[in-house]
Every structure is written in structure tokens, then in C-alpha cells.
N, C-alpha and C positions, 0 to 999 in steps of 0.2 A: 409673277407676274406673267400672265397667258400673253400670247404674242397678240389676240386683237386688244386686250385691253391697253398692252404699250401702246399701240396703234391709235387708239382713242386716246391714248393720254398725249400721244403727240400732235392731235389737233386733227386729225382725217385719217381715213382710209389709206392704205398705203398704194401707191400708184403705181401703176405696171408703167413699163420702160414702150416707148414707142419703137414699133420694130423699123422704123425710116429711119431711126435716130442708132443704127447699130445698138440698141439694148439701153441706150443711154438719154436720161431725162429731156428734154427741152430745155433750152436756155433758159427762158422765160419762167421755167418751173422752178430752176436751181436758184434764179434771184427771187420768184416770189412764190414759195412752196405752198403758202396758204390759199393761194388762189387757184380757183376750177379753171378747167380748159375756156370754156364760153362765158369766163367776165365773172362767174355768181361763186361766192363764198362758200367753203364750208360750215364753217364757222366765224366767229365774231369777226369782223372787218379789222386787222391791225391800223391801229391811230397812228398819225405819224410823230415822231421824236418831239417831245415839247421842247423848248427852249433850257439849257441849262448852264447857270451862271458861272462864270468864270471864275469870280470871287464873292462870293457871298459874303454879307454882314452878319457881325455875330448874333441878332437876333434872329434873321432867317434861318442862320446856322442850328441854335437852340431850336427853334420850332420846329425846324425841320419844312421850313415851305421855301417856296422858289421864290428868288432874290431879283428884281428887278434892275439891281447894279445903279441905280439912281442915286447921281450925288448932290449934295450932300447928306442926302437922305432918301433911301430908299422908299418905295410905296406903303409899305407894311409897317416902317419905322413912321412913317408920315401920319398915318391913318391912325397908329396909335399913341402918336404924342411922345415918342421915343427915342431917346438917342441914339443916331446910327454909326457904328463902329466897325470899320472894314481894317483887317488883320493886310500887312503887306504881304503881297501874293507871292510867293517862290517861282524864281524861275526853272521852267521846265527844261526838260535835256534836250527839247527840239530850239528852245530859245536859246539855250547855252551854244547850240552848234551854230545859230544866226549869226550870234554875238561874236564867235572864232573865225565864223567865215566871212562876215565881213570887215572886223578887223584884219584878216589877213590880206583881202583885196584890199583894204587902204595901204597897206605896208607896201604890199607889190606897187600900187600907183605910184607911191613916193617915190620907191626906187627907180621907177621907169622915169621920172619926173626927173632926175638926180643923176642919171645916166650923162647926158652929154658934158656936163658940168663937174661930176665927181672926179675925175682924173686931173684935170687941171688945179680943181681945188686941193687937192693932194699934195700936187706939186708943190704948191706956193706956200703950204703951211707943213711941209715934212718933221720938222723939229718940236713945232707946237701939238702936234696932232700924236706923234710917237709917243710912247709912256717911255719913262725913265726905269734903271730895273730895281727902284727902291716902289713902283707901282705896283709890286704882287708876285715878282719874280725871286725875293729872296726867300732863300731856302736855308733847310735846318744844315748842321754839319752832320759828317758821315764819315767814317773811318779814311776813308780814300782821298776824298776832298773835302776840307772841313769848312767852317761858316766865313770867313775872311778868306779862302781861297777860292771859295766860289764866286762872294763879292768883288776878288779880283778878277774873275774870267768872265764876269757880268761886264765889267769895266774895259775891259780889253773888247767887248765887243761893239763897242761904240757908246758913245752917252744918248743914244735915242735908241738901245738894244729895246726889241718887242719880238716873241717868236712869230708874231704875224706877217704872213707872206713871206714863210722863210720855205714854203711849199711851191707848186706851180699853179696851186688855185683850180679850180674848176672852170678855167676860161682859155678851153682848148680853142676855141676860134680865134683866140687871139695870136696865136700861133703862125696862121696862116699868112700869103701873102697878098694884102688888101692891096686893089687895084684903084678904088676910087676912094677919096678923100671923106673925114664924116664931118659933121656939120662945124667944126673948125679949122677944116682944111688940112688936118693930119693926115697922113697916112703910117699903118703900123708899121716896125720893119721887123722880118723875122729872127728871132733869137737863132735859129738853127745855121750853123754853120756849112750846113748842105743848101741853103737859101740865098748863099751868093750868087752862085749860076742863075739864079734869076731874079738878082736886081738888073734895074733897066739901062744903069750906067754900067755893069761889068757888061752887061751883054754887047752892046758896044766896042767893047775892046777885046773881048774874048775872041779868039780863031772861028771862023765859019765851019769849020770840021768837027771842032769840040761840041758846039753849040748843036749842030747836027747829031751827033752821035748822043748827046745827053736826050735829044727830043724822040729819038728811037726808042731809050731804054723808058721815059717815062718819070714824072716826078717822085712817084713814089718805087722806085727801084730799089732802093737801099731796104725796104722792107717785104719788095717782092721776091728780091733775091736770098735775104736772110731766112724767112718764112718756107719757100721752095728746097731748102738745104736739105739732106739726107738724115735723120734722127742718129743721134748717136749710137753706135753699135751696141745690140743688147747682150750679146756674148758676155761672159766673165770668166776671165783667165785667174785660173786656181792657182793660189802660191801656197807652195810651190805647184808644179801641174801636175806632179801626183798625188796630191791632196786629199782628191775625191770631193764631193759634194758637200762634205762636211769642214773643207778648209778652215773657214773661218775660225769655228772653235779648238781649232791645234794651233791657230796664230800665237805667236812666245809672246809672254807681257811684254819682255824688253823693246818688241817690236811696235807693239801697241803705246806704251809708254811711248816710245822716240817720237812715232808722228804726232800723236796729242801734243807733245810737249813742243815740237817745231812749227804745228800748227798756231798754238798760244804765242810762239814769241816771233811768227813772222805776220801771220794774216788777222789775228784776232785784237793787238794793241791800236789798230788803225781802223777795224772794223770792230769795233766789242757789242759784240753777237751772244755770245756766250760768257757765263761765268766760271772762271775756271776753278773758286774753290765747289762749288758745286759741282762741276763735271767732273772732278776727279772723286768727290766724296761721295755720289748719289748715281749720277748717269751713268758713268763708265761701268762702275760695279754693277748697276742691273741688267747693263748689255750682258756684260760678260756672264753673270749669271743664267743670265736666259738663255745662253748658248747663240746670241746672236739672233733671237727670234724677231715675228713678228709686232713688234713694240716700237713706240716712239725714241726711249732711248739709244735701242740699237741702231734707228734710222741716224738718231742725232751723231752717235757714236762714230758710223761706217761716212756719214759726210765730214765730220772733224779729220779722218785717216785720208779719205780723200784728198782734201786741200794739203794734210800733213805732207803727202807727197812731193803737192809741187814748192812746198815750206823746204823742204829738205833738198829738193833741184836748186833753189835758191842761193840754198845756203852753199849748195857745192860750187855753184856759178861766181858767188862773191868771194868763196872762199872764207866763209867763217865758221866757225866751230859749232856743231850741233848745242843744241842746250843739254846741259848735264855732264858733258864730257871736258876732257882738259885739255890743256893747249890753246893755240890762238891762232887757229888755222884748221880747215875742212879735214876732216878723217872718218873715210867711207864706214858705216854701221856693216856688221855681220849680214843686215838683212838688204842693205843697198838695193839690190837687183827689184824688190819689191815696188820701188819707183818707178822703172825703166819701162812702158807700156807708151804705144802710139799718142794718146791720150794720159799721162800721169794719172793717177789717183783713180782710173776708170774703174777698176777691178771693184774696190770699194764703194765708188759711186753706184755705179748697177745694183749693187746689192741693195744700198739705200732705196733708189727708184724701185727695185721690188717689193719690198716691205711697206711702203707708203701708200699704196695702193689701197690698202684694206681699213686704212688710217687716214682717207684722206678729205676726211667730211670732221676732223675734230678742228678748234679753231684757239686750242689753248698756248699758253707760251710758248713750249716744246715746239708745237705745232710752225709756231712762226719762226720760230730759230731754224727750225728745218728746211722751211723754205728762202727763207735768209740765206743760210749755208750753200743750198742750191744755186743760188743768184751768184751768191759770189765765186762758185765754182764755174759756172757757164761764162761768168765775164772775162774769167782767167783765160778761159780757151781761146778764143771769145765766140760766143754765140749769143749775140744783144737780144735776138727774140725770145730765145728761150729764159734769157736773165731775165726778162721784161714779165714775163708769164709768173715766173717764180715772184716774183715783185710784187705782182698784182696777186698774187695768193697769199702772200703776207701781209698785205695791206687788209685782206677778207679779213684776216685774224685779229688783225690790229684794230678795225673794227668793231670784229663780233667784243672783244676783248675790254673796250674803252667806252661802249656806245653801252647803256641802260644800264649798266653797273656802278657803283662805287668802288673810286678806286684808291687805294691809300698809297700817294706817294710816295709820303714816307718812309714808307716799309720797304723790305728787301724786293719782294713780290712786285711789287707796283712800283719801284725805280726799273727792275726787269721788262717792263709793260712800256715804260718810257724810252729804256734804250734801243728796244727792238722798233717801238715807232720812229723816232729820228732817223735811226738806219734807214728803216724802209721809206719813209717820204725824201730823207736827202738823195738815195739810191736812186726810186723813182723819177725825179724831179727830172736828173741828167737825161735818162731815155726820152722821156715826155717831150721835155725842149727839144731834143734833138732831130727825134723823128715824128714827131706830132703823132704822138700813138694818146688814146683816151687815158685819161689820169682814173685813180682810184677813188678821189672824193676824200682821200685821205688827210689832207690840208685843212678842212674843215675841222679840225678837232686842234690846231695848232694853239688857241686859245686855252684849251684846256688841259692839252698834256705839258708839264714842264721840262726845262731841260733835266736830263739826269742828275741825278747825285753820284752814283757809281758805291751805293752801299753795298759794304760787301758781304758777303755770304757767312762768313765768322760769326757777325754781329747777331745771328740768330741763334747761337748758343750751340752749335754744333762744330766737332774740331777737324779741319782736315784731317784726309787720311792718307795712305804713307804712298799715295798717286799722286799728291800735291808736289809742284815742282818749284821751284825758288825761280824766278824773271831774272835776267842779267842786269833789265833797267826797270825802276819803279813803276807800278803802275801808273802813281799819280801823274808822271811826265807823258804819257800817251792819253790818260783819261784829259787835260788841258788842252794837248792836241786836238781830240775829236771835238771838246766844247767850242773850242777857238773855230772849226772846220762848219759847225752847226751854224754859230754866228756868221761866219761869211756867206753861206748859204744862204742867210738872209739879207744881207747889203747885195748880192749879186742878183734876187729876186726883185730887191729895190731897183735896183739897176735896169730889170728888163723892164718892169711896170711902169718906171717914171722919165725915161730916155728914150726908149727904142719908137719915135716918131719921126714923122718929116712933113715938110710942107715945101710946096713949091716956092712959098715966098720967101724959103729962110729964115724963119723965126724959130724953126726946131732944127734941132733937140735946144731948148732954151739953157743958155749959160748959167745959168743962179743955180738951177736944177744940176747941172754939172759939177759946180764948185761945192755946192752939197753932197754929194756922191761923193766925190775926193776926198772932202773934209773926214767923213763917214769911214770913210778905206783907211784912211792913216791913223781913226783913233784906234780902228780896231787894231793894225798892228802895232802903233806904238806904246799901246797901253795892252799889249799881251803879257802873262807872266812870264819872270825875268829867263825862266829856263827855258822857254819855247821863242824869244825872242828873235829876230832875224834883222839883217841889216837891210834897208833896201836895195833890192838886185839891181836899180837903175845907175847903183854907183858901182856898177862890175864887180861887186863881191859875192861870190858864191857859194860861199862856205859861212854857217853860225857860227858869230863869235862867241856863244855862251856854250859851249857844249856841254851837254847835262853830266858825262863823265869823266873820268879821267883817263889814263893810259891802261892803269891797273883797276880798271870798273869799280871805282870809289864811287859809292853812291852819293846823289846831289845833297845837299843840305835843303831841306826842306821849307826852310826860313827864305830859301830865293823862291818859294812859289807864294809867298804871301806878299802882302801890298806893301810898301814903304811905311816908314811910321810917320811919315806925313798923309798920307792918304786917307779916304774918307773911313776903312774898315782898319782895326790896328788888328795887328799879328795875334795869333793863338799860339802860344808856348809850345811847341814839339815836345810830344812825350818820349820821344827816343832821340837823343844827341846824335847825330850823325855826321861826320868828318867831312870838312867842306873839300871841294874839288882840287885836285892838282893837274897842272899843265899836262898836254900830252907829250909824249916823250916818241912817238910814230907819227906817222903822217896825219894831220889833223885835217887833212881833206877828206879821209875817210870815216863813214860812221861808224859806230860801235855796232850796231847788229843791223840787217838787213830792215828789221820795224822801226830802226831810227832811220832808217836812210827814207824809206817812204814815206813815214810821218812828216819828216823835214822836208822832203822832195812835195811833198803834196802841199805842206803849209803854204811853202814859199811861193809854190805854182801857183795856187788859186790866187795869191794876192795879184801875179800879173795877171793872170787870167781875169780878174776884174779890172785890172787897168785897162787891159785889152778891148773888154767888153764897154767899158765908158767911151774907149777913142771909137769904136767900130761903126757908132751912128755916124758920125763926122766922118767916116771913110765911105759910108752911103753917099754921103750928102755931096764929098767929095767928087766921086765918081759921077755923078746924075746929074749935079749943075757947079761945077767947079768956080763959074763966074760967083757966082755968092757967095762963096768961102772969104771968110775975115781972117785977120793973124790969129785971132783967139781961134778958130776954126783951123788951120795953118797948125799950130801947137799941139792940139788937139788929134790929129792926124797924125803926127810926129812919135806922140806917146805913143797911142796904140801901137803902131808898128812895131817901136822900140818894145813895149812888152810882149809882143806878139813871139819874141825871138828868144832861142835860150834857155827853153824851161825847162827847169832841173830832172825833171821825170827822165830827162832824155841824154842827162850829163852826167860824168863820173862814173860809180858804181854799177848803173842802170846800163851801160854799155854793154857789160858780161851779165851783170844779175836781172834778166828778161823773164823769169818766171814769178817774180813776186810783183811787175808793174800794176798798179790798179787800173781799174776800168780804161784798159787798153782802145777799147772800141770808141769810148768818148772821144781822146786824143787821138784818135786815128780822123775824127771827124771833125776836130779843129783844125789839124795839120789839113784837109783836104781844103778847107775856106781859107784858111792864112795863106795858102800857097795860091790861090788865085787869087787872093787881096793882092800880094806882093806882087804877081804877073801884071795885073791891073795896072796899079798905080806905075811900074816900070814901064808901061808902054801909053801911059797917059798924056795927050797931048799939052797938057798945061808943064813947062818946064819946073814952076814952084812946086808941083806938086810932086814930078819925081824926086827933088831936090829932099823930100820928106823921107825917102828912104833909108833906113839906118846904115851904117857899116857893118859888111860881112854878112849882108841880108841872104845874097847869093848862097853862103857855105850854108847857113842855116835852112834854106829852100833843100838842101842835098842833103842835110840832116833831117827833115822831115820826110822827104823822099825817101830814105833807108828805114825809116821808120816803120812808116807802112809796106814798104817790101817786106818785113819781117813779119809783120800782119798778115798781110796778104795771102800765105799760105793756107791759114787758118779759118779767112772769112771772106767768102764771094765776093760782097758787098765791098769791103775795103780791097781787094784784087781791081775789081769794078772800076772802084774809085781812081788807084793807079792807072789803071788805062786810060782815062780821059786826063789825067795831067800828065803822064806822059809824050801828049800832043803839045803841050807848052814847052816842054824841055827834052827832046828825042836824045840828046848827048846824055840825058840821065838814065 
């Protein structure tokens, strides 16, 4: 077709651009290309588009005529005397979008209308609104934690267990110190211990020079100091020094295995991020075969070795034998010098940081494990802001793995995703609540992610290689500890969301809610499996009467982990008959291993932490309006102060074994607030309030100050906290 014929086919001659418009056709020509400049058409005038029926009847559709859509009969059917039939109109994408938008708006309106009464309604019906374990948390048996054991563990979590509210949620503003009461006359109380210095009642008692020093620092001084500190040194110290750039490839296998065994014996039991069978069967071999190349396996192994250095130091401090060695005390290995650095394990950690740069966008299980291990290392140093950054990155991996994907939680891979999820959520919650840091949104998945069943990698059909090592203590002992601490985190978050309110009328905190939360906490403690039960620390007993192993390291009978015959779930017979524990012949107060020391102390300490936080809103009330205190309020104040004393993580073996104390910055923050509270109660103008101080509280203040002194050399924020507190007790 020629150019002219093409122009004629288009309906007219091609127009030349207007020179005044830079060669572009006028806008009216673009909108009406068939019209001439002077209003005369070069062809037939284009008729306006006629009405098009949205839903034509069947007769008009067959005859291909326009239907006027009159009901019950259209004009054509009426004139022809035919039956008029309309088919149901299919909803268009536009209609579906509008429906979804309107539904979303309706749900938002409903939520906004229910906000003023939702919290109070939850408080009045905690038992009726929370699901029981049988409502969907019953899980299948696994090699490590079988079905009846799992049911027992869920029972230990309280008769109202649910994974909801286990994390911090997306209520960042809830943590801020609210100055104006809401519609119910309530003021929210910050859960952060650093927030105690902002309590109105505390500010009336604390010395003016302390408050003036705090005002100069600003309320976010902890975050600012920790964020401004220099990063870790980037220099890698080769081992040995003359080994050169390829020193990792020359590491003795005995050293690699020794450090890895130390990690799995000290840190992994209480923070079960890694699967020991998979690590020794695949991860370690892949890293060694690649010459510690730039892959995730190498990054994971290097982080394990870094934490292994801290684990070896902890064993030395506590005089515990290293895994796989003979004897009952620490014997330094030939490679002991590898752990001696200004920051133990930094040479391995720096090599891991060097390699992760090319892999930072991966979001699989191994990536999540790497960031969680990094957060554990930063927590041990301690560097809380660096630890939070790693937790946030791990949370991104969890969100990527668990959203928009079907996850089989009954398989090994799905169970590993559950393990890293709960590890990430629990550790994130601690920093978010204390420092008012923004949460990752990970808690939105609580209802979707079950608690882990600890499915062993052996069930996939692979046999462990020669690198696998036996543990001194059965893994199920630590698995129950982990599940119990997940349950405790749920209860602690319930305490925060339901009890941390105050009103000038004195009606808050609500006594009924307090009673319910205390009941749930006691149910959690008394229903723990036998092997990990402990006596109430309030009875002045700080040792676990149910020790997991005898003096000759005889494993516990697995039947002790099963429910009693009269319980809801009947015991499952053991596949292997194990000998019963015999009484210890050595010091009964000395834990069998560093991991046992950590898990026992954390479990017992978490119970005391919860009891303290239940009483803490009453301490707020006592300092703000002491005249409104009732007899029951005074008892709660006394209970809170009593449970703020002698936390196990500062007692016994931990006075020497400091390299494996977990979440040290969190404990420093707790002690900062507790020292302020003890000072305020001791200097209260109310004699009856001063009488609530427990015996030995001054000794405990000295212990807490000593703990802060140990950590101050590693953290500028803790050093600043200590400087503020020393103005209260200059003699200390």
C-alpha cells in the first residue's frame, strides 16, 4: 500500500505539525483527529457512541440487537411477545475491587470503634477468650519430643496457652510514657526499666543532681551512645600469626571440631538455632571442602567457631571439661591460644562478616541462622544495637520464608523454620520492649507458626558423619527448657498488655487481672515436666531439687519427661530403656555443664522476672499515690521487691563463669531500674511503704552494681547507667 492510499484509508490527508507547537500537533487535533481546523470535517462526522447494555437479555443477545434492559421484559421482547430472560451478570474486576475496598473499610471502622473497650474486655475474659492446647496446638510425635511429651509441655505453659501475644506486637507506641489518660482514665506504664527514672513518683524522690544529669543526656541516651560507638575492628589476626592469608585452610581439624563441640555444648542448647546433626553432616564438610570460600556454609561455620571461643572460655572459667575430653575439670587444649583476643572469637567473626557481603540478600534458613548467630555474638560482647540489627535482618529472612509459601511444619525443614522464628521473636522482643526500638512485624505470624517439635535431622534418612559428637546431657532436656521459655514469654507479654495501666482513681491495676496472671504463672511453673521443675525461689531455695543427671553423668530416664499416669496424655513407651538417675556424690549446687547452668538459671530467673513485673505496676502506684494503696497493694509491692532480688544469673557458678551469661545488656537494664526502685522505696515518706523492703536488699544492690561494673567496660550505655547510679550510693 502506498503512502497516499494509507493516508486515505486513515480518513484524510496527513496534517503537518504547527511550527508554533515545536512540531507537535495541537491538543484539540490529538483529541479529535477527524476534525479540521475550522470546524469542517474532511469526512463523515463521527457519531457519538450509542448506549451499550451492561446485561442484555438472551433474545437480544441472539439477535445481536441493543437491549434496553427493561425489567421484567425489555422493549424488543415485549413487542414480539417473547419471554425475556436475563442471565446473572458476572462481577467485573472493578466490582471485585470495590467490594474488597468496602469490606476492608468496614473492618477498619469496626476495629476503630472497638479500640476503647477492647483492652478492658480482654482483661475481663482472659480465660474464656484464650484457646486451650487442644484447640489446635496438638502436634505430631518427633524423635526428640514425642507426642505425650509435647502435650505435657503445652500443659506446662498454662491452661490458657496460646501462641498469640508471644511477641511484642506492632504496638510500638504502647511503650511510650503516656502523660494523658485515655477515655477510661488509664495511663499506660512503660515496660522498660530505663523508664523508671521518668515515673512521676520516682522523680519526686530521686536526687536533683541525678535528674539534672539525666536531662542533659536525653531520654534516648542509651540508643545514642550505643549507636555512636566505634564498630568492631576489621583487622583479622591470623592463627598462627605466620600462617598468612590462607590461615583458615590450615586450621587443624581437631581445633575446628573442638570449637564446634564447645558451641553446641554451651550456646546452642539454650538458643537452639542450629541443628547439630545437619551441621556435622553437611555444613561443616561443605565449608572445609570449599576452603572456607564465599558461601553461607563457611559463614555459618565461622560464626560457630567465634562463639566456640567464648564457650571454651566459659568452660575454663567454670572449670568444666571440654566436650569429648576425659576428666572432671578443664584441661586446656593444644590450640587454646586461638581464643585469646581482645574480643574472643573476633578473628573468625570478622572472616564471616567479610564473606556475608556477597550473600546479604539471601533469605533462606541458613541466612537466618547466620544473622541469629551474629546477634548472639553481639549480645555476648555486649553490643545491643548491633545485636538488634542482626535480629531485624533475621526477622526479614523469617518473613520471607513464612509468608506467601506453604510450609510443612511436620517436616525437618519446616520445623527448623519454626525454631529460628521463635528464637528470633523472643530475642527481638527483649530489645524492642527495653529500648523502644521499632519491631519487625514478626509477631503477626504467631498464630501461623507452631512451637518447634525439634524433629531430628536423622529422620530424613541421612546418617551423621564422623564429625558428629555426643552430648553430655540429653538434647530433650534443653528442648523442654526452650519450649518452657517460649511459654513464659507469652505469659510475660500478657502481663505487659493487661496489667501495665494506672489511674488516679486507684482502680488500676485491676486485682482480678493480677490474680489471674499469678495463677497462670504458677500453673506454668507447677506443670513443667518433672526433669526441669524447680521449687519456688520465694522459699529461699536456689537449687533445682530435680537434677537431670547423677554425678557419673547417667542420663535421665525419659519417662520423667512424660505426663503422670493420671494426666490427660498417657505416656508413650521408651524405645530405649535408660537407667534411672542416682543421687549426686559431689557438690549438688554445681550444675553438670555450662549449658545446664544457663538453662536452669534462665528458667528460674524468668519466673522471678515475671513475679517482679506483676508487682511493678503497684510500685508505680505506690510512688505516685501512696495514699491510695490498699492492704492488697502493699502485699503486691512486697512480692515485687522480693522477686527483684537474688536472680540466679548472678549467683553461684556465674560469679566466675561470665563468658556465657546470656542477654547481659538486658540484665543490666533490669538492674538499672531495680536499683532506682529500691532507692525510691527506701526513701519514701511513707513508713509502711519502707517496711515492704525485703531483708538483704542493700546487699543485693551491691551485687547489681558489681554486675554493672563488669559490663560497663564493654558498653558505653551501661557505663553511663553506672555513673548515674553512683550518685545514689557514692560509697559503692
